[in-house]
Structures are given as C-alpha cells and as structure tokens.
C-alpha positions in Angstrom: -54.4 -20.9 -57.2 -51.3 -19.2 -56.0 -47.7 -20.1 -56.8 -44.6 -20.2 -54.6 -42.4 -18.3 -57.2 -42.7 -16.0 -60.2 -40.2 -15.1 -62.9 -39.5 -11.6 -63.9 -38.0 -11.3 -67.4 -36.6 -7.8 -68.1 -35.8 -6.6 -71.6 -34.2 -3.1 -71.9 -33.9 -1.6 -75.3 -31.5 1.3 -76.2 -31.3 3.1 -79.5 -30.0 6.3 -81.1 -30.9 6.8 -84.8 -28.6 7.3 -87.7 -28.1 11.0 -88.2 -28.7 12.0 -84.6 -26.3 14.5 -83.1 -23.0 13.4 -81.5 -23.9 15.2 -78.3 -27.2 13.2 -78.1 -25.3 9.9 -78.2 -22.8 11.1 -75.6 -25.4 12.5 -73.2 -27.5 9.3 -73.4 -24.4 7.2 -72.8 -23.4 9.2 -69.7 -26.9 9.6 -68.3 -28.4 6.2 -69.0 -26.5 3.5 -70.8 -23.3 3.4 -68.7 -24.8 3.9 -65.2 -27.5 1.3 -65.9 -25.1 -1.4 -67.1 -22.6 -0.5 -64.3 -25.2 -1.0 -61.6 -26.5 -4.2 -63.1 -22.9 -5.4 -63.3 -22.6 -5.0 -59.5 -25.5 -7.4 -59.0 -24.3 -10.5 -60.8 -27.1 -12.7 -59.5 -29.7 -10.6 -61.3 -30.4 -11.4 -64.9 -31.7 -9.2 -67.8 -31.9 -9.2 -71.5 -30.4 -6.2 -73.3 -30.8 -4.8 -76.8 -28.7 -2.1 -78.4 -29.4 -1.1 -82.0 -26.5 -1.6 -84.4 -26.0 2.1 -84.9 -25.7 2.7 -81.2 -23.4 -0.4 -80.7 -21.1 1.0 -83.4 -20.9 4.3 -81.6 -20.3 2.7 -78.3 -17.6 0.4 -79.7 -15.8 3.3 -81.3 -16.0 5.6 -78.3 -16.2 3.3 -75.3 -14.7 -0.2 -76.0 -14.7 -0.8 -72.2 -18.5 -0.9 -72.3 -18.4 -3.7 -74.9 -15.9 -5.5 -72.8 -18.2 -5.3 -69.8 -21.1 -6.6 -71.9 -19.1 -9.5 -73.1 -18.2 -10.5 -69.5 -21.8 -10.3 -68.4 -22.9 -12.4 -71.4 -20.2 -14.9 -70.6 -21.2 -15.4 -67.0 -24.8 -15.9 -68.0 -26.1 -12.7 -66.4 -27.1 -11.0 -69.7 -28.8 -12.3 -72.8 -28.4 -10.1 -75.9 -31.4 -9.5 -78.1 -31.0 -9.2 -81.9 -33.2 -7.5 -84.5 -32.7 -5.4 -87.5 -29.2 -3.9 -87.2 -30.2 -0.3 -88.0 -33.5 -0.6 -86.1 -35.9 -0.7 -89.0 -39.7 -1.1 -88.7 -39.6 -4.7 -90.1 -42.9 -4.4 -91.8 -41.7 -1.4 -93.9 -38.8 -3.1 -95.5 -38.6 -6.0 -98.0 -38.2 -9.5 -96.7 -34.7 -9.8 -98.2 -33.6 -6.8 -96.0 -35.3 -8.3 -92.9 -33.1 -11.4 -93.4 -30.0 -9.3 -94.1 -30.4 -6.9 -91.2 -31.1 -9.7 -88.7 -28.1 -11.7 -90.0 -25.9 -8.6 -89.7 -27.0 -8.0 -86.1 -26.2 -11.6 -85.1 -22.8 -11.5 -86.8 -21.9 -8.3 -84.9 -23.3 -9.5 -81.6 -21.2 -12.7 -81.9 -18.2 -10.5 -82.6 -18.9 -8.1 -79.7 -20.1 -10.5 -77.0 -19.2 -14.0 -78.1 -22.8 -15.2 -78.7 -25.4 -14.6 -81.4 -29.0 -13.8 -80.3 -31.8 -16.3 -80.1 -34.6 -13.6 -80.0 -35.2 -10.1 -81.3 -36.3 -6.8 -80.0 -39.1 -6.0 -82.4 -38.7 -2.3 -83.4 -41.5 -0.2 -81.8 -43.2 -3.6 -81.2 -44.8 -3.2 -84.7 -46.2 -6.6 -85.4 -47.7 -8.1 -88.5 -48.4 -11.8 -89.1 -46.4 -11.6 -92.3 -43.2 -11.3 -90.2 -43.4 -14.8 -88.9 -41.9 -16.5 -92.0 -38.9 -14.2 -92.6 -38.1 -14.1 -88.9 -38.2 -17.9 -88.6 -36.2 -18.2 -91.7 -33.6 -15.8 -90.2 -33.2 -18.2 -87.3 -35.1 -16.1 -84.8 -36.6 -18.2 -82.0 -38.7 -15.5 -80.1 -39.8 -12.0 -80.3 -41.3 -9.6 -77.7 -44.5 -7.6 -78.2 -46.8 -5.8 -75.7 -49.7 -7.4 -73.9 -51.8 -4.8 -75.7 -51.3 -6.8 -78.9 -53.2 -9.7 -77.2 -56.2 -7.6 -76.3 -57.0 -7.3 -80.0 -57.7 -11.1 -80.1 -59.7 -11.1 -76.9 -57.0 -11.9 -74.3 -56.9 -10.3 -70.8 -53.4 -8.9 -70.0 -53.7 -9.9 -66.4 -54.0 -13.5 -67.4 -51.0 -13.6 -69.7 -47.9 -15.5 -68.6 -44.8 -16.9 -70.2 -44.7 -17.1 -74.0 -47.0 -18.3 -76.8 -46.4 -20.1 -80.0 -47.6 -18.7 -83.3 -47.0 -19.9 -86.8 -47.5 -19.2 -90.5 -47.4 -22.0 -93.1 -45.5 -24.2 -90.8 -42.9 -21.6 -89.8 -42.9 -21.2 -86.0 -42.1 -18.3 -83.6 -42.5 -17.8 -79.9 -44.1 -14.6 -78.7 -43.6 -13.0 -75.2 -46.1 -10.4 -74.1 -44.5 -7.4 -72.3 -46.6 -6.0 -69.4 -47.9 -2.4 -69.9 -48.5 -2.3 -66.1 -44.8 -2.9 -65.5 -43.9 -0.3 -68.2 -45.7 2.3 -66.1 -44.4 1.1 -62.8 -40.7 1.0 -63.8 -39.0 3.3 -63.0 -41.7 5.8 -62.2 -43.1 4.3 -59.0 -41.2 3.3 -55.8 -39.5 -0.1 -56.1 -41.8 -1.8 -53.6 -44.8 -1.1 -55.9 -43.3 -3.3 -58.6 -42.5 -6.0 -56.1 -46.0 -5.8 -54.7 -47.5 -6.1 -58.2 -45.3 -9.2 -58.9 -46.4 -10.7 -55.5 -50.0 -10.2 -56.4 -49.5 -11.9 -59.8 -47.7 -14.8 -58.1 -50.6 -15.2 -55.7 -53.0 -15.2 -58.7 -51.2 -18.1 -60.2 -49.2 -16.3 -62.9 -45.9 -18.0 -63.7 -44.0 -15.0 -65.2 -44.3 -11.3 -66.3 -42.2 -9.4 -68.8 -40.9 -5.9 -68.5 -39.9 -4.6 -72.0 -39.2 -1.0 -72.6 -36.7 1.7 -73.5 -33.4 2.1 -71.8 -33.6 5.9 -72.2 -36.4 6.0 -69.5 -33.6 5.1 -67.0 -31.8 8.4 -67.2 -32.5 10.3 -70.4 -36.2 11.1 -70.1 -36.9 14.4 -68.3 -36.2 14.0 -64.5 -35.3 10.3 -64.7 -31.5 10.6 -64.2 -32.0 12.3 -60.8 -34.7 9.9 -59.8 -33.1 6.7 -61.1 -29.5 7.3 -60.0 -29.1 10.3 -57.7 -32.1 9.3 -55.6 -31.1 5.6 -56.1 -34.3 4.1 -57.6 -32.3 1.6 -59.6 -30.0 0.6 -56.8 -33.0 0.2 -54.5 -34.9 -1.8 -57.1 -32.1 -4.2 -57.7 -31.6 -4.6 -54.0 -35.3 -5.3 -53.6 -35.1 -8.0 -56.3 -32.2 -9.6 -54.4 -34.0 -9.4 -51.1 -37.0 -11.2 -52.5 -35.1 -13.6 -54.7 -36.6 -16.6 -52.8 -39.9 -16.1 -54.7 -39.2 -13.4 -57.3 -36.6 -14.7 -59.7 -35.0 -12.9 -62.6 -34.2 -14.9 -65.7 -33.5 -14.5 -69.4 -35.9 -15.3 -72.2 -33.9 -18.2 -73.5 -33.5 -19.7 -70.1 -37.3 -19.5 -69.5 -38.0 -21.3 -72.8 -35.5 -24.0 -71.9 -37.4 -24.7 -68.6 -41.0 -24.0 -69.6 -43.2 -24.9 -72.5 -45.5 -22.4 -74.2 -48.5 -21.1 -72.4 -50.7 -21.7 -75.5 -51.2 -20.9 -79.1 -51.8 -17.3 -80.4 -52.5 -15.6 -83.7 -52.0 -11.9 -83.4 -53.4 -9.2 -85.7 -51.4 -6.1 -86.8 -50.6 -4.1 -83.7 -48.1 -2.2 -81.6 -48.1 -0.8 -78.1 -51.1 1.2 -77.0 -49.6 4.6 -77.5 -48.3 3.8 -80.9 -51.8 2.6 -81.9 -53.2 6.0 -80.9 -50.5 7.9 -82.8 -50.9 5.9 -85.9 -54.7 5.6 -85.9 -54.8 1.9 -85.2 -52.2 0.6 -87.8 -48.6 1.7 -88.2 -48.7 2.0 -92.0 -51.3 4.8 -91.5 -48.3 7.1 -91.1 -47.7 6.6 -94.8 -51.2 7.9 -95.5 -51.2 10.8 -93.0 -47.7 12.0 -94.0 -46.9 11.8 -97.8 -43.3 12.8 -96.8 -43.0 9.5 -94.9 -44.5 7.6 -97.8 -42.1 9.3 -100.1 -39.1 8.2 -98.1 -40.4 4.7 -97.6 -41.2 4.1 -101.2 -37.8 5.6 -102.4 -36.1 3.3 -99.9 -38.1 0.3 -101.2 -37.3 1.2 -104.8 -33.6 1.5 -104.1 -33.6 -1.7 -102.2 -34.8 -3.4 -105.4 -31.9 -1.9 -107.3 -29.4 -2.8 -104.7 -30.6 -6.4 -104.6 -29.7 -6.7 -108.3 -26.1 -5.3 -107.8 -23.1 -6.8 -106.0 -22.2 -3.9 -103.8 -21.6 -4.3 -100.1 -21.3 -0.5 -99.7 -24.6 0.1 -101.4 -26.3 -2.5 -99.2 -24.9 -1.0 -96.0 -26.0 2.5 -97.0 -29.5 1.1 -97.8 -29.7 -0.6 -94.3 -28.8 2.7 -92.7 -31.5 4.4 -94.7 -34.0 2.0 -93.2 -33.6 3.3 -89.6 -37.1 3.7 -88.4 -37.2 7.0 -86.4 -37.7 9.4 -89.3 -40.6 7.4 -90.8 -43.2 8.1 -88.2 -44.4 10.6 -85.6 -45.5 10.2 -82.0 -43.9 11.4 -78.8 -40.7 9.7 -79.9 -40.9 9.4 -83.7 -38.6 11.7 -85.6 -40.5 12.5 -88.8 -40.7 16.2 -87.7 -36.9 16.3 -87.2 -35.3 17.5 -90.4 -31.9 16.2 -89.6 -33.2 12.6 -89.2 -35.1 12.7 -92.5 -32.0 14.1 -94.0 -29.9 11.2 -92.7 -32.3 8.7 -94.3 -32.2 10.4 -97.6 -28.4 10.8 -97.4 -27.9 7.1 -97.0 -30.3 6.2 -99.8 -28.5 8.7 -102.1 -25.1 7.2 -101.1 -26.5 3.8 -102.1 -27.6 5.2 -105.4 -24.1 6.7 -106.0 -22.5 3.3 -105.4 -24.9 1.9 -108.0 -24.0 4.7 -110.4 -20.3 3.6 -110.2 -21.3 0.1 -111.3 -23.7 1.3 -114.1 -21.6 4.2 -115.5 -17.9 4.3 -116.2 -17.8 8.1 -116.7 -19.5 11.3 -115.6 -21.0 11.9 -119.0 -24.5 10.4 -118.7 -28.1 11.3 -118.1 -31.1 9.0 -117.9 -34.8 8.9 -117.1 -36.9 6.2 -115.5 -40.7 6.2 -115.5 -42.1 4.1 -112.6 -45.0 4.2 -110.1 -42.6 5.0 -107.3 -45.1 5.9 -104.7 -47.6 3.1 -105.6 -50.5 5.4 -106.3 -51.2 3.9 -109.8 -49.6 6.9 -111.6 -46.1 7.0 -113.0 -43.4 9.3 -111.6 -40.4 10.3 -113.6 -36.9 10.0 -112.1 -34.3 12.0 -114.0 -30.7 11.5 -113.0 -27.1 12.3 -113.9 -23.9 12.0 -112.0 -24.6 15.2 -110.0 -28.4 15.4 -109.6 -31.5 13.4 -109.4 -34.9 15.0 -110.0 -38.0 13.0 -109.0 -41.1 14.5 -110.7 -44.8 13.8 -110.1 -46.8 14.7 -113.2 -50.0 13.5 -111.5 -49.6 15.7 -108.4 -49.2 19.2 -109.8 -46.3 18.4 -112.1 -44.0 19.0 -109.1 -40.4 18.1 -108.2 -40.9 16.2 -104.9 -37.3 15.2 -104.5 -34.1 16.9 -105.6 -30.9 15.0 -104.7 -27.6 16.8 -104.9 -25.2 13.8 -105.2 -21.9 15.5 -104.3 -23.2 16.1 -100.8 -25.7 13.2 -100.7 -28.3 15.8 -99.9 -32.0 15.9 -100.7 -32.6 19.7 -100.8 -36.4 19.1 -101.1 -36.6 17.2 -97.8 -39.5 19.3 -96.8 -42.5 18.8 -94.5 -45.9 20.4 -94.7 -47.5 22.0 -91.6 -50.4 19.8 -90.4 -52.8 20.0 -87.6 -52.0 17.6 -84.9 -54.4 16.6 -82.0 -52.0 18.0 -79.4 -52.2 21.5 -80.9 -55.8 21.9 -79.9 -55.1 20.2 -76.5 -52.4 22.8 -75.8 -54.8 25.6 -76.4 -57.5 24.0 -74.3 -55.1 23.3 -71.4 -53.9 26.9 -71.5 -57.4 28.2 -71.4 -58.3 25.9 -68.5 -55.2 27.0 -66.6 -56.0 30.6 -67.1 -59.5 30.1 -65.7 -58.3 28.1 -62.8 -55.7 30.7 -61.7 -58.0 33.7 -61.7 -57.4 35.5 -58.4 -55.0 32.8 -57.2 -51.2 33.2 -56.6 -48.6 32.5 -59.2 -48.4 29.9 -62.0 -47.2 26.4 -61.1 -44.6 24.9 -63.3 -47.3 22.9 -65.0 -49.3 26.0 -65.8 -46.2 27.7 -67.2 -45.5 24.9 -69.5 -49.1 24.9 -70.7 -48.9 28.6 -71.5 -45.6 28.0 -73.3 -47.1 25.2 -75.4 -50.1 27.5 -76.2 -47.8 30.2 -77.4 -46.1 27.8 -79.8 -49.3 26.8 -81.5 -51.3 30.1 -81.2 -50.1 31.5 -84.5 -49.4 28.3 -86.3 -50.7 27.9 -89.8 -51.5 24.8 -91.8 -50.8 23.8 -95.3 -53.4 22.4 -97.7 -50.8 20.9 -100.1 -47.4 19.3 -99.9 -44.6 21.9 -99.8 -42.4 20.7 -102.6 -41.1 22.5 -105.8 -42.4 23.6 -109.1 -45.9 24.3 -107.7 -48.0 26.4 -110.0 -50.2 29.1 -108.5 -52.8 31.6 -109.8 -53.1 34.1 -107.0 -56.3 35.7 -105.9 -56.5 39.5 -106.3 -55.0 41.4 -103.3 -53.0 38.5 -101.9 -50.0 39.6 -100.0 -46.8 37.8 -99.0 -48.0 37.4 -95.4 -51.3 35.9 -96.6 -49.5 33.4 -98.8 -47.1 32.5 -96.0 -49.8 31.5 -93.5 -51.9 29.8 -96.2 -55.0 32.0 -95.4 -55.3 33.2 -99.0 -57.6 32.0 -101.7 -56.0 30.1 -104.5 -57.4 31.3 -107.8 -56.6 28.3 -109.9 -56.8 24.5 -109.9 -53.1 23.8 -110.8 -51.5 23.3 -107.4 -52.3 19.6 -107.1 -53.9 19.0 -110.5 -52.9 16.2 -112.9 -50.5 17.1 -115.8 -50.1 15.1 -118.9 -46.5 14.3 -119.5 -44.0 12.9 -122.0 -40.3 12.2 -121.7 -37.9 13.1 -124.5 -34.4 11.6 -124.5 -31.4 12.5 -126.6 -27.7 11.9 -126.1 -27.3 15.5 -124.9 -30.3 15.8 -122.5 -33.4 14.4 -121.0 -36.6 16.6 -121.0 -39.8 16.0 -119.2 -42.7 18.0 -120.7 -45.9 18.5 -118.8 -49.2 20.2 -119.6 -52.5 20.9 -117.9 -55.7 22.5 -119.2 -57.2 24.0 -116.1 -59.0 27.1 -114.9 -58.3 30.5 -113.4 -61.0 32.0 -111.2 -61.0 35.8 -111.2 -62.6 37.7 -108.3 -65.5 38.6 -110.6 -66.9 36.5 -113.5 -66.7 32.9 -114.4 -63.8 30.6 -114.8 -61.2 31.3 -117.5 -59.7 28.3 -119.2 -55.9 28.3 -119.1 -53.2 25.9 -120.3 -49.9 25.7 -118.4 -47.1 23.8 -120.0 -43.7 23.4 -118.4 -40.6 21.4 -119.3 -37.7 20.3 -117.1 -34.4 19.5 -118.7 -31.1 18.0 -117.5 -27.8 17.4 -119.3 -25.0 14.9 -118.5 -22.6 15.7 -115.7 -24.0 19.1 -114.7 -25.7 20.1 -111.4 -28.1 22.3 -113.4 -31.7 22.2 -114.4 -33.4 24.2 -117.1 -37.1 25.0 -116.8 -39.4 26.6 -119.3 -43.0 27.7 -118.8 -45.7 28.8 -121.2 -49.2 30.0 -120.1 -51.9 30.2 -122.8 -55.2 31.9 -122.5 -57.8 29.4 -123.9 -60.7 31.6 -123.1 -62.7 34.1 -125.2 -61.9 37.1 -123.1 -58.8 38.7 -121.7 -56.8 36.8 -119.0 -55.7 39.3 -116.3 -54.0 37.3 -113.6 -51.0 36.8 -111.4 -49.1 33.5 -112.0 -46.5 32.1 -109.7 -44.2 29.2 -109.3 -43.2 28.0 -105.8 -40.0 26.3 -104.7 -39.4 24.8 -101.3 -36.0 23.8 -100.0 -35.0 22.2 -96.8 -32.1 24.7 -96.5 -31.6 27.6 -94.1 -30.3 30.9 -95.4 -30.3 33.5 -92.6 -31.2 36.2 -95.2 -34.5 34.3 -95.9 -35.5 33.5 -92.4 -38.5 35.8 -92.2 -41.5 36.8 -94.3 -40.1 39.1 -97.0 -40.6 40.3 -100.6 -38.8 41.9 -103.4 -39.6 43.1 -107.0 -37.5 43.1 -110.1 -35.8 39.8 -109.3 -33.9 38.0 -112.1 -31.7 35.8 -109.9 -31.3 34.8 -106.3 -29.0 32.5 -104.4 -30.1 30.3 -101.4 -26.9 29.8 -99.4 -27.1 27.1 -96.7 -23.9 27.1 -94.6 -25.0 24.1 -92.4 -25.0 21.7 -95.3 -22.6 23.7 -97.4 -24.7 24.1 -100.5 -25.8 26.9 -102.7 -28.9 26.9 -105.0 -28.8 29.6 -107.7 -32.1 30.5 -109.5 -32.2 32.7 -112.6 -35.1 34.0 -114.7 -35.4 35.3 -118.2 -38.1 37.9 -117.0 -38.0 39.9 -113.8 -40.2 38.5 -111.1 -41.8 39.5 -107.9 -40.4 37.4 -105.1 -41.9 36.3 -101.8 -40.1 34.2 -99.2 -40.7 32.8 -95.8 -39.7 30.0 -93.4 -41.9 27.0 -92.8 -42.0 25.9 -89.1 -43.9 23.1 -87.4 -44.8 22.3 -83.8 -44.4 18.7 -82.8 -44.7 16.7 -79.6 -41.7 15.0 -77.8 -40.8 13.7 -74.4 -39.6 17.2 -73.6 -43.0 18.7 -74.5 -44.0 20.7 -77.6 -41.2 21.9 -79.9 -41.1 24.4 -82.7 -38.9 23.2 -85.5 -37.6 24.9 -88.7 -38.4 22.7 -91.7 -37.7 24.6 -95.0 -37.8 27.9 -96.8 -40.6 28.6 -99.3 -39.9 30.8 -102.3 -42.6 32.1 -104.6 -41.7 33.9 -107.9 -44.7 35.5 -109.6 -45.6 37.6 -112.6 -48.6 39.7 -113.7 -50.1 38.4 -117.0 -52.5 40.2 -119.4 -53.3 37.9 -122.3 -55.8 38.3 -125.1 -57.7 35.2 -126.3 -55.2 32.7 -127.6 -52.3 34.8 -126.2 -49.2 33.2 -124.7 -46.7 34.2 -122.0 -43.4 32.4 -121.3 -40.4 32.4 -119.0 -37.2 30.4 -118.7 -35.6 29.5 -115.4 -32.3 27.9 -114.6 -31.4 26.2 -111.3 -27.8 25.4 -110.4 -26.5 23.6 -107.3 -23.0 23.8 -106.1 -20.9 23.2 -102.9 -20.7 26.4 -100.9 -17.2 27.9 -100.9 
C-alpha cells in the first residue's frame, strides 16, 4: 500500500589518506568538498549527514578554517548531522578493540570542538562490517552505523523492501543499522535529477518509508568528468532544487532525527560483508586481502604488534602515530584502495616507525643499545626475529627464505623494504581482451573512439608485464640456472636452480653487549641442467651493533654432495627507493661496493662485499586499477649480486657483506 511521504537520508563521506600528496588534498577541496558544501548551505531547508575523516578535517581546519565555520553553522541550525567513526579512517575490523574505542572517542572530541556537537552515529569505513564490531561500537557510545543494502542480501533480504533502520545486538549490546541503497549510489550523481526523484516516488508508492543514499563525496567533483557534470552543468543545483520542489512528499532528514520519530523496521543479524564491489575485489571477505597480498598482511600485523606495545606505554605521541598508521587505504586494493601506491604504504610504515621511536625514548636512556625479539609477528605459527637499535630495525623471517622483509631506517622513519611483488590481477587479462575485441570491431571502420583508445592504452601497459613467484624482499638466496641473463631474471621467466628462495631456515639468536647476531642455515638442493640434485648447505648471519645504521652479513655455501658443485649463487636485495642510475635493466662485473642514492626520501644505502660480484639491477613496476583507469607504478629496485662457485665435495665458499644507511647529503 502506498504512502503519502517518503524520507531521503543522505550521507556523504569525504576522505583523503595520511601520506597523500598536498596537491591531491587541495584539488579535491576545490573540485568537490567546497562547492558541495557551499551549494548545500544555500538550501537551508534540505538536510544531510556529512562525514569527513579526521586526517581530512585536520587539513581543512589548517588550510580553510572558513569551511569549518560554515559546517559549525549548518550543524547549529539543524541542517547537517556530522557522522563519526575512526578518526584516521581505519578498517575497524583490522585494528584492536582498544584502538576502535580510542579512535571513535578522538573523532567525537574533535567533532565537538569543530562543530559544537559529538556524533551519534558513524561512517563505517568502506562499509566493512563484522558482527564482532557491535560490542566495541556500542561501548564507544555509537548509536547507529550505515552499511549497504548488499549486506542484507547475504541474510536473505530483498533490497527493494528495506526501509528505515534495523536493530542488531551482541551479548546485550545494541546497535542500529541503516542500509544504504545501491540503486541510489548508481543514480546519484550519474543520472539526471528527475530519475532519482522518480525512483523515490516509486518507492513511496510501494509503501517504503525511507531510503538511504550513502557514498563518497569525491564522486561529486573529483571522479573523472564529475566536476563538469555536477557543477558546471548544474547537476547538484538542479537536484537540490528538485528536492525542494517535491518537498511536500519527498522529505530530507538526518539519521538521528529519523530515529527520534520512527522505531526500528525489525531485527537483523548481518554476516561479514561490505558493498558489492568490495566483495568482488576481496573475494567475498575483506580480510582475504591479507592472504592475497603478504605485503598488506605484513603492515597490518606490524601495526597490530606495535599497538600492543603502545597500549603498555604512556605516550600520547606514540598513540597518535599508531592511529595514523591505521589509515585504511594502503591495506587493500580495488579501484580505490591504495596498496599499489608506494607513498601510501610508506606513510603507514612511517607512522608506525615514529610510534616505535617514541617507545624507544621511554625504554632507553641512551643511543647505546641493541636488542632482539623473537615473536610470531605475522601469525603464521613460525617466529620472526626483530633486531633493533636506535638507528635501524631489521625484521627477519627464517621460515620464509631467511629474508629481511622489513628494514626501518629510524632517522627518517622510513621502511626501505616497503616493496610490492608483481601479481596477476583480473583486470590485466580484461584489458588485453578488450583491446583485441576493439581491434576486431574497428577493422575497416574509421578512427578509434576515445573508449577504444583507452583500451589500447591499457593493453600496452599490461602487454609486457611480468609476474613474481615470490615476495620481493631482501636477503633472498638464489642458485641460477645455466645461461640465465639479467633480462631473464628481471622478468621472472628464468628457471630457479635451487630450493632456497622461500625455503625454511633453522635459526638461532646470539646476544652480547656489543652486538646481536641472527644465524640461519638451510640444507637444500641445487639442480644442475644435467644430472641429479646436489645437496648444498647455505648458512648466513646478520649482525647489528648498538647505535649504528649498519648491518654485517656473512655467507657460507658448503657442498654436501659427493661430486663437484659448479654453480652460480646469488643474493637478492630489493629496496623501495629510486636511484635514476638504476632505473633500467643493467649489469656490471667486478663489483665490490655500490651506493643506492634516493633523492626523494633523502637516503643512501651503501653495500660492500669482500669478494668481487657480478651485479644485475632492474626496476619493479606494477599495473593497477584506479578510478582514472589502469596505471603503471614504480615500486622498487631489485639488486642481485652473484658469484660463480666451484666446490669439491665438502668444499666451502664464503663472502662478507656490509650494509650502511645514511641520510643523503
């Protein structure tokens, strides 16, 4: 049975992540945030709920205090309801409960300071919902949260029938849940205003009491083509005018006002979910990103580990850095996720390292210290070893190739092993298929349309892309197949002739007042081009001393077989640095030392060897999807130092390496 009125609840969420470029903040402000609020301000009878992440609010408050003043006025006159959430926009299910409570509290304190009122409800980051969030959110004083109607489909509900809000609970703790309409997300602002009005009229006539629009503010001016459409061609002005013209039956209201007037539409128990596109990107569950991308898992587990340390210390600075390091964008990948953006991962690590430095100040009164901690950092049931002094931290994984998977240079709060492997993504093949289809379609017909040109461009980006079969970190041990060239190694099309790359190494940690040494050993096999496997032992040690940004590394290779070992052995390092001299596939012989000089971060890495090495180097680039289309992104430089070995049965070969990090002068 139809109704005489229907309520439209609009939630607009705006966010820029920690570590994003200044010009991105400024452009988004000018193209979207300011013109949107300015137009809404001129229609005081229309109501909306707005959310700005804490990192964006801080930027706006510092650069444009007049914006905050306008927000405060709109909140004061009841036109705008502010939404809270985690201050630095974390995925709540990725952070400990204590940090959920802390971030939500911080946001409410800042919102009260900025606008005069705390928030009753939250914007749930990326609408990533887990039932375990009910208790901490309720305990944080949160009254309601917004998800997508897609969440409801997983428990058998029809999106067209959803209206108002639903009550859910866990162990007596209660939370109200509003379902955002996917239909409205695709109508606004991409279709003409009357199409949204017509949809709402149809919902009213079907007896629906309310619908929720909840989506990103960037679609109103930042997404490609939207600034022209929304403002220059007056979509938003016309839309707001249409809402006013039909206000006799189409009412805008805030979430809190709706709750005050209406009871819940029913009870609901939702499963783990997010919006439809995120479910596709993640493979059905957000935490699958931690499986698909070990680099994401590494960041999240390091953040979680540091959170535990911060919780035991009384350091407000460390806590604030930790919260900044929980900003979600670098932890996942979809059209909008920033895992593929080196500078966003770097920002996460930088804040985590800064938190550790604050803890160092509490734990150590001088620079003269070095320590090692053995812990299952990544929760894979195998211990990692974290070696640290006042200048460096080395995180070593004996179980995964005896590798260094994180190297933090504390003076610059920089993880120089913030690397990312090249992985095959579904959109790579789609780009090639679209390009092929476009070529077939255009045979004998005119010039390319803009769509065909973009497809061809995407195809060019992925046509020569290579993929890695192991994580690109440092201290990776290789036995190279005969005839392997630098270009073969660079594109990962060579045959590995050993089983050491990701093999498990036995380890021990030796501590003394003057140093900490991690010793690792693996008995594995070398597979020559002809003949059976040759048993080989590789031992390596990594040592650090107090107060020095230096690492000493020693290798010994032992022939355990009954015949001669004739092989080429190499050690790979990968650094998330960019040296213009190493930005191509290259090689050199007779190398005893090199310097990687990154002028962007301002750091130098010097590597020295006791024996001359052959040296291969090449950049690692990835192709990722974004709202702008496919993008090719530089990730890191890979360096392989290798030596020819001829060892009789029982024979040994050894080499010493030194690694020094310093601020570039």
